[in-house]
C-alpha positions in Angstrom: 21.1 -97.8 -2.5 24.8 -96.9 -4.1 26.3 -93.8 -2.3 26.8 -90.4 -4.6 29.6 -88.2 -4.2 28.7 -84.8 -2.8 31.5 -82.3 -3.5 32.7 -79.5 -1.0 30.6 -76.5 -0.8 32.4 -74.0 -2.6 32.4 -70.0 -3.0 34.4 -68.9 -5.8 34.0 -66.0 -8.7 31.2 -66.4 -10.7 33.0 -67.7 -13.9 34.5 -70.4 -11.8 30.8 -71.2 -10.2 28.7 -71.4 -13.9 31.9 -73.8 -14.5 31.6 -76.4 -11.6 28.1 -78.4 -13.2 29.2 -78.3 -16.8 32.9 -79.4 -15.7 31.5 -82.4 -13.9 28.8 -83.2 -16.6 31.6 -83.5 -19.3 33.8 -85.8 -17.4 31.0 -88.5 -16.9 31.4 -91.1 -14.7 29.2 -93.8 -13.0 28.2 -91.9 -9.9 25.5 -89.3 -9.3 27.2 -86.2 -8.0 25.6 -83.0 -6.2 27.1 -79.8 -4.8 26.9 -76.2 -3.7 28.1 -73.2 -5.0 28.3 -69.6 -3.8 29.6 -66.7 -5.4 32.7 -64.3 -4.0 30.7 -61.3 -5.7 27.1 -60.5 -7.7 26.6 -61.2 -11.0 24.1 -60.8 -13.4 23.1 -64.8 -15.3 21.4 -65.1 -18.3 19.9 -68.2 -19.6 21.1 -70.0 -22.9 18.0 -68.2 -24.5 18.9 -65.9 -28.1 15.8 -63.9 -26.4 18.2 -62.3 -23.6 17.1 -59.1 -22.4 18.4 -55.7 -23.7 20.6 -54.6 -20.1 20.7 -50.9 -18.9 24.4 -50.7 -19.1 24.2 -47.6 -16.8 22.5 -49.5 -14.3 24.8 -52.7 -14.9 28.0 -49.8 -14.0 26.1 -48.2 -11.1 25.4 -52.5 -9.4 28.9 -53.2 -10.6 27.7 -56.4 -12.0 29.4 -58.5 -14.7 27.3 -60.6 -16.9 27.6 -64.1 -17.9 25.5 -66.7 -19.4 25.3 -69.7 -18.2 24.7 -73.2 -20.1 21.2 -73.9 -19.6 18.4 -72.1 -20.6 15.4 -70.0 -18.9 15.5 -65.9 -17.5 17.9 -63.6 -16.1 19.2 -64.4 -12.6 20.4 -61.6 -10.1 23.3 -64.5 -8.1 24.0 -62.6 -5.2 24.4 -64.1 -1.3 20.5 -64.3 -1.3 20.6 -67.3 -3.9 21.2 -70.7 -3.0 23.1 -72.8 -5.8 22.8 -76.4 -6.3 24.0 -78.7 -9.1 22.9 -82.7 -9.0 24.9 -84.6 -11.6 22.9 -87.7 -13.0 25.2 -89.9 -15.1 23.3 -91.7 -18.2 21.3 -94.1 -17.4 20.0 -92.9 -14.0 16.8 -93.9 -13.1 15.8 -90.3 -11.9 16.9 -89.0 -15.2 13.7 -89.6 -16.9 14.0 -89.0 -21.2 11.0 -86.8 -20.6 12.8 -83.4 -19.3 9.7 -82.0 -16.9 9.5 -85.2 -15.7 13.1 -85.5 -14.6 12.7 -82.1 -12.6 9.8 -83.9 -10.6 11.9 -85.8 -7.6 14.0 -83.0 -7.1 11.5 -80.1 -6.5 10.1 -82.6 -4.4 13.1 -82.8 -2.5 13.4 -79.8 -2.3 10.0 -79.0 -0.9 10.3 -81.8 1.6 13.5 -80.1 3.0 12.1 -76.7 3.1 9.4 -78.5 5.0 11.5 -80.4 7.4 12.6 -77.0 8.6 9.5 -75.2 8.5 8.9 -73.8 5.9 5.0 -74.0 4.3 6.3 -75.0 0.4 4.8 -76.5 -2.3 5.9 -78.1 -5.7 4.1 -76.9 -8.8 2.8 -79.8 -10.8 2.7 -79.5 -14.6 -1.3 -78.4 -14.4 -0.3 -75.8 -11.1 2.3 -74.2 -13.5 0.4 -73.9 -16.4 -2.7 -72.4 -14.1 -0.7 -69.4 -13.4 -0.8 -66.1 -15.1 1.6 -65.2 -17.2 4.1 -61.8 -16.0 2.9 -59.1 -17.7 6.0 -56.4 -17.5 9.1 -57.0 -19.3 11.0 -57.3 -16.5 9.2 -60.0 -14.9 8.9 -61.6 -18.4 12.7 -61.7 -18.5 13.9 -62.7 -14.8 13.9 -66.3 -14.4 12.0 -66.0 -11.0 9.2 -64.5 -12.9 7.6 -67.2 -14.3 6.4 -70.7 -13.0 7.7 -73.9 -14.7 6.5 -77.4 -13.7 7.9 -79.0 -10.4 9.1 -75.4 -9.4 9.0 -74.5 -5.4 6.7 -71.9 -4.0 6.1 -70.6 -0.8 2.5 -68.4 -0.3 1.8 -68.5 -4.2 5.3 -67.2 -4.6 8.6 -68.6 -6.2 11.5 -69.5 -4.2 12.8 -71.9 -6.3 13.8 -71.9 -9.8 14.8 -75.3 -11.9 16.8 -75.5 -15.1 18.7 -78.5 -16.9 21.7 -79.6 -19.2 21.6 -82.8 -21.2 24.8 -84.1 -22.8 25.3 -88.1 -23.7 27.5 -88.6 -20.3 24.1 -87.6 -18.7 22.2 -84.6 -16.9 22.9 -81.7 -14.7 19.9 -80.7 -12.9 20.4 -77.0 -11.4 18.1 -75.0 -8.5 18.6 -71.6 -7.3 17.1 -71.3 -4.1 15.9 -67.6 -2.5 16.7 -67.1 0.7 16.2 -63.0 -0.4 16.4 -61.6 -4.1 17.0 -58.0 -5.1 14.3 -57.2 -7.4 14.9 -53.6 -7.1 18.6 -54.2 -8.8 18.0 -56.8 -11.1 15.0 -54.8 -12.4 17.1 -51.8 -13.0 19.8 -53.6 -15.1 16.7 -55.1 -16.8 15.7 -51.9 -17.6 12.4 -51.7 -16.0 10.3 -49.6 -13.8 8.3 -49.9 -10.2 5.3 -51.7 -12.1 8.3 -54.5 -13.1 9.3 -54.5 -9.7 5.7 -54.2 -8.1 5.2 -57.3 -10.5 8.0 -59.7 -9.5 7.3 -58.9 -5.4 4.1 -60.0 -6.3 5.6 -63.2 -7.9 8.7 -64.0 -6.0 9.8 -64.9 -2.7 12.4 -65.6 -0.2 13.4 -67.7 3.0 15.7 -65.6 4.2 14.5 -66.2 8.1 16.6 -69.8 7.4 20.3 -69.7 8.0 21.6 -70.9 4.7 23.7 -73.8 6.6 20.2 -75.1 7.7 18.6 -75.2 4.2 21.8 -76.9 2.9 21.8 -79.8 5.8 17.7 -80.2 5.0 18.3 -80.3 1.2 20.8 -82.6 1.8 19.3 -85.1 3.9 16.3 -85.4 1.3 19.0 -85.6 -1.6 20.8 -88.7 0.2 17.2 -90.2 0.3 17.3 -90.3 -3.8 20.1 -90.7 -4.4 21.6 -92.8 -1.7 23.8 -91.7 1.0 26.6 -89.4 0.5 30.0 -89.7 -0.1 32.4 -86.7 0.6 34.4 -86.0 -1.9 36.6 -83.3 -4.2 36.6 -82.8 -7.6 39.0 -84.9 -9.5 42.4 -83.8 -11.1 40.2 -83.6 -14.5 37.2 -81.4 -13.2 39.8 -79.1 -12.1 41.1 -78.8 -15.3 37.9 -78.8 -17.3 36.3 -76.4 -14.9 39.7 -73.7 -14.9 39.2 -73.7 -18.9 35.8 -73.5 -18.9 35.3 -70.0 -16.2 38.1 -68.8 -18.3 36.4 -69.2 -21.9 32.9 -69.6 -21.9 31.8 -68.5 -18.6 34.1 -65.6 -18.7 32.0 -62.3 -18.3 30.5 -60.8 -21.7 
């Protein structure tokens, strides 16, 4: 199998973190690309949905959170040190980039599941039937939160969601994005979403974390499974054009709202 580009694991501010994936997607190219990103400070990330939740301004101020909107769909996510973020860019025509957006998630959901199993986590990837069979959330905050809902090929442990999926499609290819929860601060998320005790209780029943494992242990295990699917990893850095594109996106589209 051909090698894929594995970019450096970076820790950057939320605007820059959100810009990395769309920048490499817009740049295109013939190689698949994978990379992990951490944020220097917590932020509330909203999906590209017209149904964004009403936010509690006082709670946002108390939590010192900036608010940003990502380019992919889905619910609200509190991105902090407890959430590992993985992006995989597949160029147009790549065999793993299925036309059916649900089918396109399968290989990466299974790669995350298998990587977690390799390090002793009893993880499962939800089939479409499994996901449809899950009860819908009932409280407002659980409905608004990304980790409050279940979609095909997302990863669960003990029935609780530990990895969420979203994607972006362009003429240049597709960007698959994964959030893996080592821990989730549901109390702070519920507060900024204007919820209460019932919302927090429901999220606790629907979401989980794998915080007993070091972040690097999880990343190494998942990277190994990514290489099984994408071919050997070739360590690389962003090109000058990718860096420039990311900087422009960070200052514009992904700046704090």
